[in-house]
N, C-alpha and C positions, 0 to 999 in steps of 0.2 A: 503494499500500499504506499503510494507516495502522494503527497499533498500537491495541490496545484500552485504552481509559482505564480505569485501576484507581484506586479510592479506597483508599488505604493505611490510613486509619483503620478503615474497614469491614472490610478484610482482616485487620488486627490483632485486631479484636474477634471476628471469625469463628473465628480461630485460637485465641484465649483461650478462647472458649465450647466449642470442640472439645476442647481439653485438659482443661478443667474437667469435661466430660462423661466423658472417659476416666478421669480421677482418681476421679470419683464412682462409676463402675462398678467400679473396682478396690476401692475402700473398701466398697462394698456386698457384693462377693464375700468380702472379708476379715472385715468387722465385722458385716455385716447378718444378722440373724436375725428370724424372725417372732415375732409375740407369742406364738403357741402354743409355739414352740421354747423360748422364754425361760421361760414358765410351766412347761413340762414339766421343764426342767433345774432350775428353782427347787423344784418339788415333789419331784424325786428327791434334790436336796441335803438338803432338810428331812427326808425320810424316812431317808435314811442317818445324819444327825445324830441323830435320835431313837433310832434303833437302837443307835447307838454310846453315847449317854448312858444307855441302860437298863441297860447292863452296868457302869456306872461305880460304884465304891464310894466314897461321900463320907465316911462315918465308920464305924468299927467298934471293937469293944472292943480295948483295948491300944494304940490310936493316941495316944501321949502324947508327941508331938514336943516341946511346949513344956516339959515336965517333964524330959525326958532331956537337954536341952541345958545342962549345968553347965560352962560353960567358963572 
């Protein structure tokens, strides 16, 4: 009976590659989005921002904050 000879360096490298592959798969699931998904989200965000800014009043009569502050 002879035992199988194992190259420890190769075994360590194989284990490290396997762990890296698992980590990469987890990161893709968490952070990975397709280019189309990113573009869709950016367009939705831009549209929402435009709609919000349309209702903003930047100046109107009687807005005299600088003149009213006599401290």
